[in-house]
C-alpha positions, 0 to 999 in steps of 0.5 A, a space after each residue: 264120280 258116279 255111284 256103281 249100279 246096285 243090283 240088289 235093293 232093300 225092302 223093309 216091308 213085311 212079307 207076311 210069310 212064315 214057315 218051316 223046313 221039314 225033313 223029307 222022311 216018312 213023318 215029315 212027308 205026312 206033316 207036309 201032306 196034312 198042311 197041303 190041304 190048308 188055305 194060304 199054305 204052300 208046300 214045296 218038295 225038295 230031295 232032302 227037305 220039304 218047305 211049308 210056307 204060310 201067309 200070316 199064320 201057320 198052325 200045325 195041329 197035333 191031333 190032325 197030324 196024329 190022325 194022319 200018322 196013325 200014332 200020337 204026334 206031339 211037340 217033341 216029334 215036331 221038333 224032330 222033323 223040323 230043321 228051321 223056321 222063320 216067323 215067331 213060333 209059339 208052342 201050345 199044348 196041342 199045336 205049334 203056331 207060327 206068326 209072320 208078324 210080331 203084332 199077330 203073336 203079341 198075346 203069346 210073346 209078350 210083345 207090347 203094342 203100346 206106342 212109346 212117346 
């Protein structure tokens, strides 16, 4: 008896990626446009959404986005244009930060880095 060919495999290593899906409306487009200028960020436009993906850490700076929009942009506005995310999301007063790995977000999410015997 032989095992059937498995077309898919499992890779349990970290992708070191994090990201969000934004609505493809005026505000979502401006947020994505601000992020296009960042190093290690990829922005992909689709007809009904915009993907913003980053390597390791992705920071949405609300002051920078507010300046680009021409009005105050805050956490509630970000939540309105964002539909999904992947990575560990941390909301700060002036930004939202996503981390690809829990170790990178340890100080914010109470992730214990102490080895267990």
